C-alpha positions, 0 to 999 in steps of 0.5 A: 878164636875162643882164647878168651872165654865169654862171661855170658852167652855162647859162642858158636862156629860153623854151628858148633858151640865152642864152650864144651870142646876139648883141646883136640876138637877146638884145634880141629875147628880152629884149623878151618879159620885162616887168620891174616894179622895186621903184622904179617907174622912171616918168618923173616929168614925163610922164603915166601914159599916156605911161609905159605907152606906154614898154612898147611901145618894143621894137616901136615907134619912139622918138618914137611910143612916148614921148609919148601926143600923138605915139603912133598911136591904136592904141598909145594905145588899147592903153596905155589897155587896159593901164591898164584892166587895172590899174584906172587909166584915170581917172588916164591923163593925171595926171603920174607925180609926182602919183601915190600909191605904189600907183598908181605901181606899178600904172602900172609893171605896166601898162607891163610889160603893154604889152610883151606879155610872155611872162614878168613878173619883179617885184623886191620889187613891194610893198616900197616900198608900205604894207601895203594898197597892197602887198596890192592890187598883189600881188592884181592880179599874182595875178589877171593871172597867172590871167586872162591865163595869164602867168608871173610870178617875184617876189622878196620878203622878205614871207613872207606874200606868198610863201605867199599869192600864189605857186604855188611858193616857192623859198627861198635862203640864201647863193645855195643853194636850201634850199626848193622847194615848192608854196605850199599845202604850206608855211606862213609859220612853216616859212619863218620857221624857215629864216631864224631 
């Protein structure tokens, strides 16, 4: 978020223009955005629970949010609740490098939830998963958005996912918006035609 400054115009987040913010104010604003990446970016040798705790780093001292054994009970309980929201409390103590792709991505989602975000940005969240795990992760996102009132923006080359899981679809070509529509007003064939 605002890693690359725009050549023209203004970028706002939650109504705040990003251009004039100092580093500390920008950091506070960034802490309100949970990111879920295509590559899950988990620390392989740490447990799922410790990886989820990392979502609390913007609001907790490093030592307290790095390992579950050092975290205060309240943070551990919150991290377990985040794992519960993604259906993974049973693997809390399993090392991240022992998780399946779908489990890893769901741990990444739990880590983002641990941030207590106002917005989740997901970059191709199902691209590295098999079709079944991809649908499970996208369905999980859809449920969280509806149940918890979160806003989510996700990028996807999967046109079926775009229509099925998004409320609104924005299609880009060469950096230009070529479609901006409610997902129930379009179909996959129409989207495919844009990229033919």
